[in-house]
BAZA-520864 format. One line per field, with one value per residue: x, y, z of N, C-alpha, C, O in turn; residue number from 1. Coordinates in nm, 2 decimals. Layout:
<rs>
nx = c(X, ...)
ny = c(Y, ...)
nz = c(Z, ...)
cax = c(X, ...)
cay = c(Y, ...)
caz = c(Z, ...)
cx = c(X, ...)
cy = c(Y, ...)
cz = c(Z, ...)
ox = c(X, ...)
oy = c(Y, ...)
oz = c(Z, ...)
nr = c(NUM, ...)
</rs>
This chain:
<rs>
nx = c(-0.44, -0.38, -0.16, -0.08, 0.02, 0.20, 0.12, 0.16, -0.10, -0.26, -0.23, 0.00, -0.03, 0.02, -0.12, -0.25, -0.27, -0.43, -0.26, -0.22, -0.01, 0.14, 0.25, 0.43, 0.50, 0.77, 0.91, 1.25, 1.35, 1.15, 1.18, 1.44, 1.40, 1.23, 1.40, 1.60, 1.45, 1.38, 1.63, 1.71, 1.52, 1.54, 1.36, 1.18, 1.14, 0.89, 0.74, 0.78, 0.63, 0.38, 0.33, 0.33, 0.10, -0.10, -0.08, -0.15, -0.36, -0.53, -0.56, -0.65, -0.96, -0.97, -1.08, -1.27, -1.12, -0.83, -0.66, -0.66, -0.82, -0.82, -0.91, -1.10, -1.29, -1.19, -1.19, -1.32, -1.21, -1.26, -1.23, -0.98, -0.76, -0.85, -0.76, -0.54, -0.62, -0.63, -0.73, -0.98)
ny = c(2.68, 2.53, 2.33, 2.25, 1.94, 1.67, 1.34, 0.98, 0.73, 0.43, 0.26, 0.35, 0.56, 0.91, 1.18, 1.52, 1.67, 1.82, 1.94, 1.98, 2.14, 2.00, 1.93, 1.67, 1.49, 1.27, 0.99, 0.93, 0.68, 0.63, 0.85, 0.80, 0.56, 0.65, 0.83, 0.65, 0.48, 0.66, 0.73, 0.49, 0.44, 0.66, 0.87, 1.15, 1.22, 1.30, 1.19, 0.92, 0.89, 0.97, 0.76, 0.54, 0.60, 0.59, 0.31, 0.18, 0.31, 0.42, 0.20, 0.03, -0.15, -0.49, -0.65, -0.92, -1.24, -1.36, -1.55, -1.83, -2.14, -2.47, -2.70, -2.92, -2.76, -2.76, -2.63, -2.33, -1.99, -1.87, -2.07, -2.18, -2.24, -2.46, -2.70, -2.77, -2.84, -3.06, -3.40, -3.62)
nz = c(0.18, -0.13, -0.33, -0.66, -0.78, -0.94, -0.92, -0.89, -0.95, -0.82, -1.03, -1.15, -1.32, -1.39, -1.23, -1.20, -0.88, -0.61, -0.33, 0.02, 0.24, 0.53, 0.87, 1.03, 1.31, 1.39, 1.54, 1.63, 1.51, 1.32, 1.15, 1.06, 0.92, 0.72, 0.58, 0.50, 0.33, 0.13, 0.03, -0.07, -0.28, -0.43, -0.42, -0.28, 0.07, 0.13, -0.08, -0.03, 0.21, 0.13, -0.06, 0.12, 0.27, 0.06, 0.00, 0.24, 0.39, 0.19, 0.02, -0.27, -0.33, -0.39, -0.68, -0.82, -0.92, -0.76, -0.85, -1.09, -1.07, -1.16, -1.06, -0.85, -0.60, -0.28, -0.03, 0.10, 0.07, 0.32, 0.51, 0.48, 0.65, 0.78, 0.68, 0.82, 1.06, 1.34, 1.29, 1.41)
cax = c(-0.39, -0.35, -0.06, -0.11, 0.14, 0.17, 0.15, 0.11, -0.20, -0.23, -0.19, 0.12, -0.06, 0.05, -0.23, -0.24, -0.35, -0.42, -0.20, -0.21, 0.11, 0.12, 0.37, 0.41, 0.61, 0.81, 1.02, 1.39, 1.36, 1.06, 1.25, 1.56, 1.35, 1.18, 1.52, 1.67, 1.36, 1.39, 1.76, 1.72, 1.43, 1.57, 1.25, 1.18, 1.08, 0.74, 0.68, 0.78, 0.52, 0.25, 0.31, 0.29, -0.04, -0.18, -0.07, -0.20, -0.48, -0.61, -0.54, -0.77, -1.03, -0.95, -1.20, -1.25, -1.04, -0.68, -0.60, -0.75, -0.80, -0.88, -0.94, -1.23, -1.28, -1.19, -1.22, -1.34, -1.10, -1.30, -1.19, -0.86, -0.67, -0.90, -0.69, -0.43, -0.67, -0.61, -0.85, -0.99)
cay = c(2.70, 2.40, 2.33, 2.14, 1.85, 1.55, 1.22, 0.86, 0.66, 0.29, 0.19, 0.41, 0.68, 1.03, 1.28, 1.64, 1.66, 1.93, 1.89, 2.07, 2.11, 1.97, 1.88, 1.54, 1.46, 1.14, 0.95, 0.92, 0.56, 0.65, 0.95, 0.74, 0.47, 0.72, 0.88, 0.54, 0.44, 0.76, 0.72, 0.36, 0.45, 0.78, 0.96, 1.24, 1.17, 1.33, 1.09, 0.79, 0.90, 0.97, 0.63, 0.46, 0.63, 0.53, 0.17, 0.13, 0.38, 0.44, 0.09, 0.00, -0.27, -0.59, -0.70, -1.04, -1.35, -1.34, -1.66, -1.92, -2.28, -2.56, -2.83, -2.93, -2.68, -2.84, -2.55, -2.19, -1.90, -1.84, -2.18, -2.24, -2.29, -2.58, -2.82, -2.79, -2.88, -3.20, -3.48, -3.72)
caz = c(0.04, -0.19, -0.43, -0.76, -0.80, -1.02, -0.84, -0.96, -0.88, -0.79, -1.16, -1.20, -1.41, -1.32, -1.24, -1.12, -0.76, -0.52, -0.20, 0.13, 0.32, 0.67, 0.94, 1.10, 1.41, 1.38, 1.64, 1.57, 1.43, 1.21, 1.06, 1.00, 0.83, 0.60, 0.51, 0.43, 0.22, 0.03, -0.03, -0.15, -0.39, -0.51, -0.41, -0.17, 0.19, 0.12, -0.17, 0.05, 0.31, 0.05, -0.11, 0.23, 0.30, -0.04, 0.01, 0.37, 0.42, 0.07, -0.07, -0.35, -0.30, -0.49, -0.74, -0.90, -0.87, -0.75, -0.94, -1.15, -1.02, -1.26, -1.00, -0.77, -0.48, -0.15, 0.09, 0.06, 0.13, 0.45, 0.60, 0.42, 0.75, 0.84, 0.63, 0.91, 1.19, 1.37, 1.26, 1.52)
cx = c(-0.34, -0.25, -0.10, 0.02, 0.10, 0.21, 0.10, 0.00, -0.16, -0.19, -0.06, 0.10, -0.04, -0.07, -0.19, -0.32, -0.33, -0.37, -0.20, -0.09, 0.07, 0.25, 0.33, 0.53, 0.64, 0.91, 1.15, 1.40, 1.27, 1.12, 1.36, 1.51, 1.30, 1.30, 1.59, 1.58, 1.37, 1.52, 1.77, 1.64, 1.46, 1.45, 1.26, 1.12, 0.93, 0.68, 0.68, 0.66, 0.39, 0.22, 0.27, 0.14, -0.13, -0.19, -0.14, -0.34, -0.58, -0.60, -0.67, -0.83, -1.01, -1.08, -1.17, -1.16, -0.89, -0.61, -0.70, -0.72, -0.88, -0.92, -1.07, -1.20, -1.29, -1.23, -1.23, -1.22, -1.13, -1.25, -1.07, -0.76, -0.72, -0.83, -0.58, -0.48, -0.65, -0.74, -0.86, -0.96)
cy = c(2.56, 2.43, 2.22, 2.07, 1.73, 1.43, 1.09, 0.80, 0.52, 0.22, 0.25, 0.53, 0.80, 1.13, 1.40, 1.63, 1.78, 1.88, 2.01, 2.04, 2.09, 1.93, 1.76, 1.53, 1.31, 1.11, 0.93, 0.80, 0.57, 0.74, 0.88, 0.63, 0.54, 0.78, 0.77, 0.49, 0.53, 0.75, 0.60, 0.37, 0.57, 0.88, 1.05, 1.17, 1.19, 1.22, 0.95, 0.78, 0.89, 0.83, 0.53, 0.48, 0.57, 0.38, 0.11, 0.19, 0.38, 0.32, 0.06, -0.14, -0.37, -0.64, -0.83, -1.14, -1.30, -1.43, -1.74, -2.07, -2.37, -2.69, -2.82, -2.84, -2.76, -2.76, -2.41, -2.11, -1.87, -1.95, -2.25, -2.30, -2.42, -2.71, -2.86, -2.84, -3.03, -3.28, -3.59, -3.86)
cz = c(-0.01, -0.30, -0.53, -0.79, -0.88, -0.93, -0.91, -0.88, -0.86, -0.92, -1.22, -1.30, -1.33, -1.34, -1.16, -1.00, -0.68, -0.38, -0.11, 0.21, 0.47, 0.74, 1.02, 1.19, 1.41, 1.49, 1.56, 1.47, 1.31, 1.10, 0.99, 0.89, 0.70, 0.52, 0.43, 0.31, 0.10, -0.05, -0.12, -0.28, -0.48, -0.52, -0.29, -0.05, 0.18, 0.03, -0.10, 0.14, 0.24, -0.01, 0.00, 0.27, 0.19, -0.03, 0.13, 0.40, 0.31, -0.03, -0.14, -0.31, -0.42, -0.55, -0.82, -0.84, -0.86, -0.84, -1.00, -1.11, -1.12, -1.19, -0.92, -0.64, -0.36, -0.03, 0.03, 0.12, 0.28, 0.55, 0.55, 0.52, 0.81, 0.79, 0.73, 1.05, 1.21, 1.34, 1.37, 1.47)
ox = c(-0.27, -0.24, -0.13, 0.12, -0.02, 0.32, 0.00, -0.01, -0.05, -0.11, -0.02, 0.19, -0.07, -0.12, -0.11, -0.44, -0.22, -0.43, -0.18, -0.07, -0.02, 0.34, 0.22, 0.65, 0.55, 0.99, 1.14, 1.45, 1.31, 1.12, 1.38, 1.57, 1.32, 1.30, 1.62, 1.64, 1.37, 1.52, 1.82, 1.68, 1.40, 1.44, 1.35, 1.04, 0.85, 0.57, 0.58, 0.59, 0.30, 0.11, 0.18, 0.07, -0.24, -0.29, -0.19, -0.43, -0.70, -0.63, -0.78, -0.76, -1.02, -1.17, -1.06, -1.13, -0.85, -0.50, -0.82, -0.60, -1.00, -0.97, -1.14, -1.09, -1.39, -1.29, -1.16, -1.16, -1.04, -1.22, -1.05, -0.69, -0.65, -0.84, -0.53, -0.41, -0.64, -0.85, -0.76, -0.97)
oy = c(2.49, 2.53, 2.11, 2.13, 1.70, 1.42, 1.10, 0.81, 0.48, 0.12, 0.21, 0.58, 0.81, 1.15, 1.40, 1.58, 1.84, 1.79, 2.12, 1.92, 2.16, 1.89, 1.74, 1.55, 1.23, 1.20, 0.92, 0.81, 0.53, 0.72, 0.90, 0.62, 0.48, 0.77, 0.78, 0.45, 0.49, 0.76, 0.60, 0.32, 0.58, 0.96, 1.03, 1.07, 1.10, 1.17, 0.88, 0.68, 0.82, 0.78, 0.45, 0.38, 0.51, 0.32, 0.00, 0.11, 0.36, 0.34, 0.06, -0.23, -0.33, -0.66, -0.85, -1.14, -1.22, -1.40, -1.73, -2.11, -2.34, -2.78, -2.71, -2.86, -2.83, -2.81, -2.37, -2.16, -1.83, -1.91, -2.37, -2.39, -2.49, -2.81, -2.97, -2.87, -3.11, -3.23, -3.64, -3.96)
oz = c(0.06, -0.36, -0.49, -0.83, -0.89, -0.88, -0.99, -0.76, -0.88, -0.91, -1.32, -1.35, -1.21, -1.46, -1.07, -1.01, -0.68, -0.33, -0.14, 0.25, 0.52, 0.67, 1.07, 1.15, 1.42, 1.53, 1.44, 1.36, 1.20, 0.98, 0.87, 0.79, 0.59, 0.39, 0.32, 0.20, -0.01, -0.17, -0.23, -0.38, -0.59, -0.61, -0.20, -0.06, 0.23, 0.06, -0.13, 0.15, 0.28, 0.00, -0.02, 0.30, 0.22, -0.06, 0.13, 0.44, 0.32, -0.14, -0.09, -0.27, -0.53, -0.47, -0.87, -0.72, -0.94, -0.90, -0.97, -1.11, -1.14, -1.26, -0.92, -0.58, -0.34, 0.06, -0.06, 0.21, 0.35, 0.67, 0.58, 0.49, 0.88, 0.86, 0.72, 1.14, 1.11, 1.38, 1.41, 1.55)
nr = c(1, 2, 3, 4, 5, 6, 7, 8, 9, 10, 11, 12, 13, 14, 15, 16, 17, 18, 19, 20, 21, 22, 23, 24, 25, 26, 27, 28, 29, 30, 31, 32, 33, 34, 35, 36, 37, 38, 39, 40, 41, 42, 43, 44, 45, 46, 47, 48, 49, 50, 51, 52, 53, 54, 55, 56, 57, 58, 59, 60, 61, 62, 63, 64, 65, 66, 67, 68, 69, 70, 71, 72, 73, 74, 75, 76, 77, 78, 79, 80, 81, 82, 83, 84, 85, 86, 87, 88)
</rs>
């Protein structure tokens, strides 16, 4: 059985979504962390968990440039750490 609920998407827009109830077993420290995060943010524990799933498991793929660079390209993002390599 599914329940229809309103949840925000990645852009913050609220949509109706069908949700299925489930149970999750958490260790004591995990449960305490979820409780504290919910209290700090004023949200339910369920919303904190759903948000964590959306941000880690269902995170959107980034498209396009992250920033704009107006200078000459010295290294690609694939080898950006090479600037710290020791030179002979």
